[in-house]
Each structure stands twice: as structure tokens, then as C-alpha cells.
C-alpha positions in Angstrom: 12.1 12.1 -2.9 9.4 13.2 -5.6 7.9 11.0 -8.7 10.0 12.5 -11.6 12.9 10.9 -9.5 11.6 7.5 -9.1 11.3 8.3 -13.0 14.7 8.2 -12.8 15.8 5.8 -10.1 14.0 3.0 -10.1 16.6 0.9 -9.1 17.3 3.0 -6.7 14.1 3.7 -5.2 13.4 -0.2 -5.0 16.4 -0.8 -2.2 15.4 2.4 -0.1 11.6 1.0 -0.1 13.1 -2.6 1.4 14.7 -0.8 4.4 10.4 1.4 5.3 8.5 -0.9 7.8 5.5 -3.1 6.3 2.2 -3.5 6.9 0.5 -6.8 8.4 0.6 -8.9 5.3 2.9 -7.3 1.6 4.3 -8.7 -0.6 5.0 -8.6 -5.1 2.6 -11.5 -5.6 3.2 -12.2 -9.1 5.4 -11.2 -11.9 5.4 -12.1 -15.2 6.5 -10.9 -19.0 4.0 -7.8 -18.6 3.9 -6.8 -15.2 3.4 -7.6 -12.2 0.8 -7.5 -8.9 1.2 -6.0 -5.3 -0.8 -7.0 -2.8 -0.6 -5.0 1.0 -3.3 -5.5 3.8 -4.0 -3.3 6.9 -6.3 -3.7 9.9 -7.3 -0.5 11.5 -9.4 0.6 14.5 -11.7 2.9 12.9 -14.8 1.8 11.5 -15.4 1.1 8.0 -17.0 4.4 7.9 -14.8 6.8 9.2 -12.2 4.0 7.3 -14.3 5.2 3.5 -14.3 8.6 4.4 -10.2 9.0 5.1 -9.7 6.6 1.9 -11.2 9.1 -0.5 -8.9 12.0 1.6 -6.0 11.4 0.1 -4.4 15.0 1.6 -4.9 14.0 4.9 -2.2 11.1 4.2 -0.2 10.4 1.6 3.1 10.8 1.0 4.4 13.8 0.0 7.7 12.6 -1.2 5.4 10.3 -3.6 3.4 13.8 -4.7 4.8 15.9 -8.1 4.4 18.9 -6.0 6.0 17.8 -2.4 2.7 18.6 -1.0 0.0 16.0 -0.4 -2.2 19.1 0.2 -2.5 19.5 -3.7 -4.1 15.7 -3.7 -7.9 15.2 -4.0 -10.2 12.4 -5.0 -14.2 12.4 -6.3 -14.8 9.2 -5.6 -17.4 8.3 -8.4 -17.6 6.6 -11.5 -14.7 9.1 -13.8 -13.8 10.9 -10.9 -10.3 11.8 -10.9 -7.5 11.4 -8.5 -5.5 14.5 -9.5 -3.3 16.9 -8.0 -2.6 20.2 -8.3 0.7 22.3 -9.3 0.5 25.4 -8.1 1.7 28.6 -9.7 5.1 30.0 -9.3 5.4 33.7 -8.8 8.2 34.9 -7.6 10.7 37.3 -8.4 12.4 36.1 -11.8 10.3 33.5 -12.0 7.0 33.6 -13.0 4.5 30.1 -14.3 0.9 29.0 -14.5 -1.1 26.0 -12.5 -0.5 22.7 -13.4 -2.1 19.3 -12.7 -1.7 15.7 -12.5 -4.0 12.6 -13.3 -3.1 9.9 -11.3 -5.8 7.8 -11.7 -9.5 7.6 -12.5 -12.3 6.2 -10.4 -14.0 3.2 -12.3 -16.2 1.2 -9.1 -17.0 3.2 -6.1 -18.4 1.3 -2.9 -18.3 3.2 0.0 -17.4 1.3 2.7 -16.5 -1.5 0.6 -14.8 -0.8 -1.9 -12.9 1.7 -4.4 -11.2 0.7 -7.8 -9.2 3.0 -10.2 -7.2 2.7 -12.9 -3.8 4.8 -13.9 -0.2 4.2 -13.9 1.0 5.6 -10.8 4.4 7.6 -10.4 7.2 6.4 -12.8 4.8 4.2 -14.8 3.2 7.3 -16.1 5.6 7.5 -18.8 5.2 4.4 -20.0 1.7 3.1 -21.9 0.8 0.6 -19.1 -2.5 0.1 -17.5 -2.6 -0.7 -13.1 -6.0 -1.5 -11.7 -5.8 -0.7 -7.6 -8.3 -2.4 -5.5 -8.6 -1.1 -2.0 -11.2 -3.1 -0.5 -12.5 -2.7 3.0 -14.2 -5.5 5.5 -15.0 -5.6 8.7 -13.1 -7.5 11.0 -14.6 -10.6 13.7 -12.7 -9.1 16.6 -13.4 -5.1 15.8 -11.8 -2.8 13.2 -11.4 -2.7 9.6 -9.7 -4.7 7.3 -8.3 -2.4 4.3 -6.3 -4.7 1.4 -4.9 -3.1 -1.2 -4.4 -5.0 -4.8 -2.1 -3.1 -7.8 -2.3 -4.7 -11.1 -0.4 -3.5 -14.1 0.4 -5.0 -17.3 1.5 -3.8 -20.7 5.1 -2.6 -22.4 7.3 -1.1 -20.1 11.2 0.0 -20.5 11.9 -1.0 -16.5 13.0 -4.3 -15.7 9.8 -5.9 -14.6 11.0 -7.2 -10.9 13.0 -4.1 -10.5 10.0 -1.9 -11.1 7.8 -4.3 -9.4 10.1 -3.8 -5.9 9.5 -0.1 -6.1 6.0 0.5 -6.6 5.7 -2.2 -4.1 7.2 -0.6 -1.3 5.7 3.0 -2.5 2.2 1.1 -2.1 2.9 -0.6 1.4 4.5 3.6 2.3 0.7 4.5 1.7 -1.0 2.0 3.1 0.9 2.1 6.4 0.1 5.9 7.0 -3.7 5.9 6.1 -3.2 2.9 8.4 -1.1 4.9 11.2 -3.9 8.2 10.7 -7.2 5.0 11.2 -5.0 3.7 14.4 -3.7 0.5 13.9 -5.7 -2.2 14.5 -5.1 -5.4 17.1 -2.4 -7.5 15.6 -2.1 -5.6 12.6 1.9 -5.2 13.0 2.4 -8.7 15.1 6.0 -9.8 15.0 5.8 -13.9 13.7 9.6 -13.9 15.1 10.3 -15.6 18.7 12.5 -13.5 21.0 15.8 -14.9 21.3 17.7 -15.9 24.2 20.3 -13.9 25.9 23.8 -14.5 23.6 26.1 -13.4 26.5 24.4 -15.7 28.5 26.8 -19.4 29.3 24.9 -22.7 27.5 24.5 -23.5 31.5 22.3 -20.8 32.1 19.9 -20.8 28.9 19.5 -24.6 29.8 18.0 -23.8 32.6 16.2 -21.0 31.5 14.3 -23.2 29.1 11.5 -25.1 30.5 10.5 -29.0 30.1 8.9 -30.1 26.8 5.5 -30.0 27.0 2.9 -32.1 24.6 2.1 -29.1 21.5 -2.0 -28.7 21.9 -3.5 -29.9 19.0 -3.2 -27.1 16.3 -6.9 -25.4 15.2 -7.3 -24.0 11.9 -7.2 -20.1 11.6 -10.5 -18.1 10.0 -9.9 -18.1 6.7 -9.1 -13.9 6.2 -11.7 -12.1 3.5 -9.7 -11.5 0.6 -10.0 -8.6 -1.5 -12.2 -10.9 -4.3 -15.0 -11.1 -1.8 -15.4 -7.6 -2.3 -14.7 -7.7 -6.1 -15.5 -11.7 -7.8 -13.7 -10.8 -10.7 -10.5 -10.6 -9.8 -10.4 -14.3 -9.7 -8.0 -15.5 -12.8 -10.6 -18.4 -14.0 
């Protein structure tokens, strides 16, 4: 599926995107009358340097289904202020048809902190046809247990012709696919895709068998508060709503 199809089929993409596997933490964190915010979090095995080098090489992990040319090899990113996250549209030279080379600007870098955070401005995919502003921040932080955490936050605001809940869900699905693709390249870290769903008993077993398999109840151990996870605000404090 190309970005151009997303422009026409945002509602369909929203339904399809919900069927794909998601990173460890993902959600549309906020919708309002003029936009939305989506957030994704992944943990990878690689260290911060390897993570940064992969992040600024989207041609190695960005999903080709979400390019204009249909080939992620045409993507490039210059990680410096004013740098372009761009895509080359190859020329066509075949019998009966010839076109010149084209290009697309997906986003423009506004802040670049190697191994810490990358912030870009731009309207991705179907939003490109709308007078909206989108800010994508990808924050990188070290995980105490080993590995690296990436927090993606895409904040979009402005007039758009789409129904905001529908386009928010579609964009959330696409951003989630890219976050997962990068995590897969770097190696998912410990607990990155842990399921919170408890195993279910054998539904075919008689009730008596299920009861026999159930261990005697024990006093619940005292719960300790988990350590607070680093947030994207730790890298860029100006993301605060205050």
C-alpha cells in the first residue's frame, strides 16, 4: 500500500493497521478538535550509538508499503538542522513511457542530538495534502537492565478534512509499524513484547480437573512500586503541556 492510497483510504488503513503487531507501548494519547498525539515505545538490545546510526538510515528499516516510490532504498535522512528526510522518485524509461526523476520531502530536521533524540517537522503520508503541522520526536535513553529505549511521539495539529479519530488511528498504526520495524532490526530488548495476559486454563478440562490444578491460595506479596520509565520529556523538556 502506498502513501497515496492512504490519502484515499484512511478509514480502511485504520482498520487494517489495528491488525498488526504493536510495540511494547502504543496509543493515541490525545485527540482534540484540531489534531491528535500518538506515542509508541520500544526497547532494543542495541546500544545508543548503534540505535542512532540505524535511526538515521531509514532506507534499512522503513516499510516500503509506506513510501511513495514503493522502495525504501529511495529514502535518505540528513541528521542536522534543516536536513531533509526525503525520498527519491526514480525516473521511468521504458517503451512508450519516459519520466524525469522526482522527489518527496517527508519531514525536515529541526533538532538533532546524536544518541539522544531526533526531532523532525512534517505532515506524513495522507496528512501531506492538509494544512497541518506535525512534530515527530524520537527520544533515545539507556535501559538499566541493558539495551536502549526509544520513545516516538508524533504531535499533529491544524485544519484537516479527515475525521480526526479515524486519521489518528490510521497514522498511529503506520508510526507503530515503523517503530516495530526499527526495533526488529536492532533486536527487541528484554520485555519489549511481553504479554500482560495471564495463561488461561484448558477449556476442555472438566471443572473438577481445573480445580485440582489450581494451587492453594497464598498471601499476596507486598507490591513494590516499579521504577518510573524515562519519558520523552526527559530528552526535551519543552514537550510539557505547561
